[in-house]
LUMTOR-561337 format. One record per residue (C-alpha): z, x, y; residue in one letter. Coordinates in pm, 1 decimal, padded with zeros to 6 digits, m for minus. Each point is the difference from the previous one (the first is absolute). Layout:
<nodes>
Z X Y a .
...
</nodes>
This chain:
<nodes>
03976.7 01665.3 17819.9 m .
00004.4 m00304.5 00230.0 l .
00324.7 m00196.2 m00019.2 d .
00039.9 m00331.9 00182.2 v .
00352.2 m00140.8 m00007.8 s .
00140.1 m00336.8 00119.0 d .
m00268.6 m00041.2 00266.3 l .
00031.0 m00292.7 00239.3 v .
m00276.1 m00059.8 00256.0 t .
m00007.7 m00300.0 00230.6 t .
m00237.2 m00181.8 00232.1 y .
00242.4 m00138.7 00251.1 g .
00257.7 m00189.3 m00206.1 k .
m00224.7 m00024.8 m00304.8 i .
00068.1 00250.0 m00278.4 e .
m00334.1 00110.8 m00144.0 a .
00163.3 00262.0 m00223.9 l .
00333.2 m00097.7 m00151.6 k .
00149.1 00314.7 m00145.8 g .
m00308.0 00151.9 m00165.3 v .
00051.8 00303.6 m00223.1 s .
m00268.7 00187.0 m00191.8 l .
m00093.6 00351.0 m00109.2 q .
m00339.9 00169.4 m00000.4 v .
m00019.8 00288.4 m00246.0 e .
m00188.1 00313.7 00097.7 g .
m00348.0 00026.8 m00147.4 g .
m00005.3 m00366.7 m00104.8 k .
m00163.2 m00322.9 00121.2 i .
00258.5 m00266.5 00077.2 t .
m00140.2 m00348.2 00057.1 c .
00164.9 m00276.4 00199.9 l .
m00104.1 m00353.1 m00094.8 l .
00097.4 m00328.4 00158.7 g .
m00130.6 m00318.3 00163.8 p .
m00105.9 m00020.2 00362.1 n .
00303.2 00003.5 00226.5 g .
00218.1 00185.8 m00250.3 a .
00056.2 00289.9 00240.4 g .
m00230.2 00260.6 m00154.2 k .
m00181.0 00095.8 00320.5 t .
00329.4 m00009.3 00190.9 t .
00138.0 00251.4 m00248.8 l .
m00299.5 00230.0 00042.0 m .
00021.8 m00017.4 00379.6 m .
00373.2 00069.3 m00013.8 t .
m00047.6 00305.5 m00219.8 i .
m00269.8 00121.9 00240.5 a .
00235.5 m00042.5 00297.0 g .
m00206.5 m00268.8 00172.3 i .
00288.1 m00243.5 m00049.6 l .
00366.3 00098.6 00031.0 r .
00235.8 m00131.1 m00267.1 p .
00326.1 m00165.0 00094.1 r .
00170.2 00163.6 m00297.3 r .
m00076.2 00230.5 m00287.8 g .
m00135.1 00341.0 m00086.9 s .
m00344.2 00151.9 m00060.1 i .
00009.5 00353.9 m00137.4 k .
m00287.3 00230.3 m00085.7 l .
00111.3 00289.0 m00214.6 g .
00358.9 m00074.0 00100.7 g .
m00075.8 00009.5 00375.7 v .
00074.5 m00316.1 00200.9 e .
m00298.4 m00154.1 00181.3 l .
00163.0 m00302.7 00163.5 v .
00012.0 00048.1 00374.9 g .
m00297.3 00235.9 00015.5 l .
m00315.3 m00090.1 00191.9 s .
m00319.2 m00081.9 m00194.9 p .
m00144.6 00336.7 00107.0 a .
00304.9 00184.4 m00132.1 k .
m00020.2 m00191.3 m00326.5 i .
m00364.7 00104.0 m00037.3 v .
00103.0 00359.7 00061.1 s .
00266.1 m00034.5 m00273.9 r .
m00267.9 m00102.4 m00249.6 g .
m00053.9 m00378.0 00008.7 i .
m00346.9 m00142.0 00076.0 a .
m00091.5 m00370.2 00010.2 l .
m00335.8 m00152.0 m00087.4 v .
00058.0 m00335.7 00171.5 p .
m00103.5 m00346.3 m00109.5 e .
m00351.1 m00089.0 00123.6 n .
m00075.1 00373.2 00036.1 r .
00032.5 00013.0 00382.6 l .
m00239.1 00288.7 00056.9 v .
m00082.7 00086.5 00360.7 f .
m00326.6 m00197.1 00031.8 p .
m00135.8 00168.9 00313.6 e .
00054.0 00349.8 m00139.4 m .
m00224.8 00176.7 m00248.0 s .
00095.7 00068.4 m00359.1 v .
00059.6 00364.6 00092.2 r .
00219.2 m00095.3 00296.1 e .
00204.5 m00236.3 m00217.6 n .
00064.8 00282.8 m00245.8 l .
00103.6 00233.2 00279.9 l .
00238.5 m00269.9 00125.3 a .
00172.6 00012.1 m00337.9 g .
00078.4 00367.9 00061.6 a .
00110.6 m00045.7 00361.0 y .
00339.5 00165.1 m00056.4 q .
m00141.2 00304.5 m00173.5 r .
m00086.8 00325.3 00178.4 r .
m00159.7 00191.3 m00289.6 d .
m00361.1 m00044.8 00113.2 k .
m00165.3 00195.0 m00278.8 s .
00193.0 m00191.1 m00267.3 e .
m00078.9 m00330.1 00173.2 i .
m00368.6 00092.1 m00024.7 a .
00046.0 00081.5 m00369.9 d .
00174.3 m00333.3 m00057.4 d .
m00285.1 m00181.2 00177.2 m .
m00243.0 00156.2 m00246.3 e .
00225.5 m00103.3 m00287.7 r .
m00002.1 m00357.7 00127.1 m .
m00379.4 00006.0 00021.9 y .
m00016.5 00136.2 m00355.5 a .
00233.8 m00272.6 m00125.8 r .
m00173.3 m00274.5 00199.7 f .
m00370.9 00093.2 00020.5 p .
m00090.4 m00317.4 00190.1 r .
00230.2 00106.8 00281.5 l .
m00187.3 00328.7 00024.6 k .
m00329.2 m00187.9 00023.9 e .
00143.9 m00212.7 00281.2 r .
00222.6 00257.0 00171.0 r .
m00145.3 m00064.9 00347.4 e .
m00024.3 m00376.6 m00050.2 q .
00244.7 m00229.4 00179.8 l .
00272.2 m00110.7 m00241.4 a .
m00035.0 m00362.1 00109.6 g .
m00354.5 m00010.0 m00140.5 t .
00102.7 00106.5 m00352.4 l .
00025.5 m00243.3 m00289.9 s .
00342.8 m00123.1 m00106.8 g .
00010.3 00238.5 m00294.1 g .
m00105.5 00294.4 00215.3 e .
00265.8 m00085.5 00256.4 q .
00260.6 m00003.2 m00277.3 q .
m00115.8 00343.0 m00114.0 m .
00022.3 00122.2 00358.4 l .
00352.4 m00142.2 00039.1 a .
00108.5 00184.0 m00315.2 v .
m00168.7 00324.1 00104.5 a .
00150.5 m00022.6 00348.8 r .
00348.9 m00034.8 m00150.1 a .
m00059.5 00294.1 m00233.4 l .
m00087.6 00221.0 00297.3 m .
00372.5 00012.1 00082.9 s .
00064.9 00156.3 m00343.8 r .
00259.0 m00261.6 m00101.1 p .
00260.4 00042.3 m00269.3 r .
m00004.6 m00379.1 m00052.7 v .
m00299.8 m00222.8 00072.2 l .
00077.8 m00364.3 00082.7 l .
m00290.9 m00233.7 m00076.5 m .
00027.4 m00361.8 00115.1 d .
m00241.2 m00235.2 m00180.9 e .
m00292.9 00245.5 m00032.7 p .
m00211.8 m00253.0 m00191.2 s .
00043.1 m00282.9 00252.7 l .
m00327.3 m00171.5 00089.3 g .
m00220.5 00233.2 m00203.0 l .
m00263.1 m00088.9 m00260.3 a .
00098.9 00054.5 m00364.6 p .
m00219.8 00307.7 m00046.8 l .
00147.1 00156.7 00313.5 v .
00352.1 m00086.7 m00116.4 v .
m00065.5 00187.6 m00325.1 a .
m00121.8 00299.0 00201.9 e .
00309.7 m00005.5 00221.6 i .
00229.2 m00003.7 m00303.9 f .
m00195.5 00290.2 m00148.8 d .
00076.5 00186.7 00322.8 i .
00370.5 m00091.5 m00024.0 v .
00015.7 00129.4 m00357.0 a .
m00185.8 00320.4 00092.7 a .
00232.0 00068.5 00292.5 l .
00298.2 m00035.4 m00231.0 n .
m00153.4 00228.9 m00262.2 r .
m00030.3 00258.6 00276.8 d .
00374.5 m00029.0 00062.0 g .
00032.2 m00260.3 00276.4 t .
00305.4 m00225.8 m00021.8 t .
m00096.8 m00358.2 00086.9 i .
00186.7 m00317.4 00092.1 l .
m00253.6 m00278.6 m00041.0 l .
00025.7 m00359.0 00118.8 v .
m00253.4 m00204.7 m00193.0 e .
m00070.8 m00363.2 m00089.1 q .
m00250.6 00090.6 m00272.0 n .
00249.0 00048.2 m00282.2 a .
m00271.1 00047.7 m00262.6 h .
m00141.3 00302.3 00181.7 m .
00345.7 00133.0 00087.7 a .
00097.1 m00007.3 m00368.1 l .
m00276.4 00252.5 m00067.6 k .
00136.5 00263.8 00238.1 v .
00369.7 m00054.6 00079.7 a .
00291.7 00162.0 m00181.4 h .
00273.0 m00226.1 00137.6 q .
00014.8 m00348.7 00150.0 f .
00232.0 m00180.4 00236.1 f .
m00030.9 m00371.7 00073.3 l .
00109.5 m00132.3 00338.7 m .
00076.2 m00364.4 00070.3 e .
00146.2 m00140.4 00322.8 q .
00101.5 00341.1 00129.0 g .
00171.1 00119.0 m00317.8 r .
m00095.4 00211.4 m00300.8 v .
00016.2 m00227.9 m00303.4 t .
m00159.0 00217.6 m00269.6 f .
m00033.3 00368.8 m00078.8 r .
m00177.2 00134.1 m00302.1 g .
m00285.4 00181.5 m00169.3 t .
m00352.0 m00142.4 m00045.7 p .
00097.8 m00100.3 m00354.1 g .
00307.9 m00186.6 00118.7 q .
m00202.9 m00169.5 00272.3 l .
m00261.7 m00117.0 m00249.2 a .
00270.2 m00136.2 m00233.3 e .
00179.4 m00207.3 00265.7 d .
m00121.5 m00359.0 m00043.4 e .
00082.5 m00113.8 00352.9 v .
m00183.6 00294.4 00154.7 i .
m00290.8 m00053.8 m00239.6 q .
m00043.1 m00357.6 00118.7 r .
00035.7 00088.7 00367.7 a .
m00203.0 00321.4 00015.9 y .
m00200.5 00048.4 m00317.4 l .
m00120.8 m00354.2 m00060.5 g .
00082.8 m00265.5 m00255.2 a .
m00268.5 00121.4 m00241.7 r .
00174.6 00331.3 m00053.0 r .
00341.0 m00165.4 m00015.1 a .
m00117.3 m00220.8 m00285.8 a .
m00093.1 00291.7 m00228.3 r .
</nodes>
């Protein structure tokens, strides 16, 4: 569904992505692992059109996205839930959700989707007129996800959704990720919590120093001794 090929993205003369290629299958959760500085967020921002690649291709359903504006990419079916959530703090929950549908003109269906978001995230309904900046971290993450879903994406990009959240909230966020996928949403997930990602993802890619160094299933990931030590802990590796 989403095909990234030989992608090179730079910051000045520094290559953050060095020929990255990966595929996201429709209806699946694909997880991208890697240490800080590996280029994971750069990849997500490049797919979303926020950064322009120097070379390479990004195709959604066979249609090239490179060169399109971020707004056009959203209209083609890509929505990003950014790292650190980045909700609009001075806007209400309701206004944040409406912002996610800013390119749509189908007012009655937007209203229906708002109700669906409130049904999926009851705490957002309770706080719909509350300023987003006053929500808890977990509630802000839910709002960021719901806001992205308001664009009706074909592929949802999620960058570190568990970052900075308490363990119980992390478990709730991953339950939401799994539920979204069961409902048919295709997800590309960047995540440091490999243990939680193993519970939901169908395919894994590992990025190191701007390159993809591993591709495989959850079973293959769990069997790789180097990845076990780096991401799953020495205790598991010793079994």
